[in-house]
N, C-alpha and C positions, 0 to 999 in steps of 0.2 A: 504495500498500498508507497501510493507518495504523503511526506509530511502534505501539497495542500490537500489531498480525501482525509488525513486524521485530523487535521486545522478547519475542514467546513464539516465535515459528522459532529469536531465539536461543537461549534457555530451551532448549525439544529439540535443534537442533544438539552443548548442551553438554550435555547428559546422553543420547544420542545416543554422544557422544563416551565417555563416562564407565562407561554402561550401567546405565542408573539411571531406576527405573520410575521416575511416576507418582507413587505412595507413599513412594517411599525423599525424596525430591527435597522430597514433604509433613511429613517426617518433622524429615529434615532444616535445615528453615526454619520448623517450626510451623506452620507456613500452613496454615487448614481445606482439605480432597481441592475441597470445591465452589468454595475462593478458584480455590488456577489452572486445576482443571473452569472456569471461566467465564473465566478471562486464557487457556483455549489454543481457550473454543473462539468467544472472542469478543464477546461477549454486554459487556461492556463496555468506550467509546470508548477509555475512558486505564489507564492499573494507580500507584497510587499509589505516591508516593515510597520506602514501609513497606517495598511488598510484593517493588519492585525492588528494597532494598536487604535483606531477611533474606532476598532469592533469589539473590545474588550473593554474598554471607556464607557462603549453605548449600554455595552450592560451594566454601564454599573460597579466593574469586578477591581481586578487589582491584578498586576499582569503574570502571578503565581498565581492567583487563585483560580485561570482560565486555566493555566497549566498542570493546575495542579491537583492533574487528573492520572487514572490510568493509560489512557488511551497513548497519553502520551509518554507507555513503559515501553510498543511494542517494540521484538528483537526484528520486527518484519518492515520498519517504513524504509522506504529510499528517498535517500535525498539527495537532486542534482542538481 
């Protein structure tokens, strides 16, 4: 699994827990809906730090809270 897929999976997990739509995520992060579509569809192989930062802050989380999840401990994460 690629790192960008792992990141997108974690974002979706938090969205589900908070019952947050993609439109709501776009609004709170100020990210264009197309950027989020690209993230979730896997169009890009990597996610830049600005996008990561805006999403984490949009959730009202600290960076360590977001990444403190077993999904990031997987042995099969591909980093290109």
